[in-house]
N, C-alpha and C positions, 0 to 999 in steps of 0.2 A: 558482503554488504554492497560492494560495488557492483556486483553482478545485478542484484535487486535494483539498484539505482539505474544502471544502464538499461535494463530491460524496461523500466518505466518510461524512460526517456525514448527508447526505440518504439515501444508500443504506443506512446502518446503521439509520436511523429507519424507513425503509420495510420493510426485510427481516426485522427482529427486534427483541427487546427490549435486546439488547446495544448499546452505543453504538458499538462498532467491529465490526460484523458482517462476515463475510467477503465478503459480497456488496458492502458499501460500500467495503471496502479494494480489491476488484477494480475497482469503478467508478472509484475515485479514481486507481488506477494506470493504467487504461485511458485516462482523459481526460489524465492527467498525461503519459503518453508520446505521445499523439497531439498534444497542444498543444505539447510541446517540439519534435516534428519540424516542426510548422507554423512555430514560431519559427525554427527552423534554416533552413528554406527561405526565408522572407521576409527575415530579417535577415542571413543569410549568416554565422552564428556557429554554434558547436557547440550542439546540443540540451541538452548536459549542464549548460549554464549554468542552464537552468530545471528539468531533470529532477532533479539531485542535491539542491537544497534541498527539492524536493518530497517526495523519497524520505525524507528526514530527518523529515519531519512524519508520514509514513505508516507508518514501521517501528514495529512494536508492542513497543518496549522496556519499557514499564510492564508489559505482560502477562508478560513473561519475568522481571521483577523479582518480580512477585507470585508466580509460579510457584516460584521459588527461596525466597521468603519463607515460602511455605506448606510447602515441604519442610523448611525449618530449624525451623518450629514443629511438626514431625512430624505434619502433616496430609497424609499421602501421597495419598489419594484426591483431594482438592481440588487438590494440586500436580500430579498427573498429568492431571487434567481441564483445568487452566489451561495445562499444557505442550502438550496436544493442541490447545487453542485457538491458542496461539502458532504451532504448525507449520501449522495451517490458515490462519491470517492471513498468514504468510510465503509460503505457497504461492499464495494468492490474490493478493498483491501481485505476485509474479513473473509470474503468469499475466496479470494485468491490464497489466503493462508490455510483455509479449511481444505480446498481442492489440493493444495500442496502436500498437506498431511495425508490425503488420500492417495496421492501419487506415489510418495515414499512414505511408508508407515514409520512412526517413531520407533526408537530403539526398543523401548518397552512401554507397556501400558501402565498407567498410573492407577 
């Protein structure tokens, strides 16, 4: 979980000025999914034991809250800009999780 969070911070610092840049969230999701599958293979437990708490740290809930907050303050341009950032972060998180599963295949297929 900590590796996914630190990868997000590191990737965000390298990729741009935002603390949660989409590249950082992608890297965090990629490492999180890959390490969860490695955990599942060696410990013979479900990878979700590691993956789910890590996703909780990577989901951009504060960005969504800020988007709604800007909308309630009647600042629609900033609200739409923040909402677009939210969608970009969510898509990059899902893409990172999918590519992490491609990098290290799960223990078994469902």
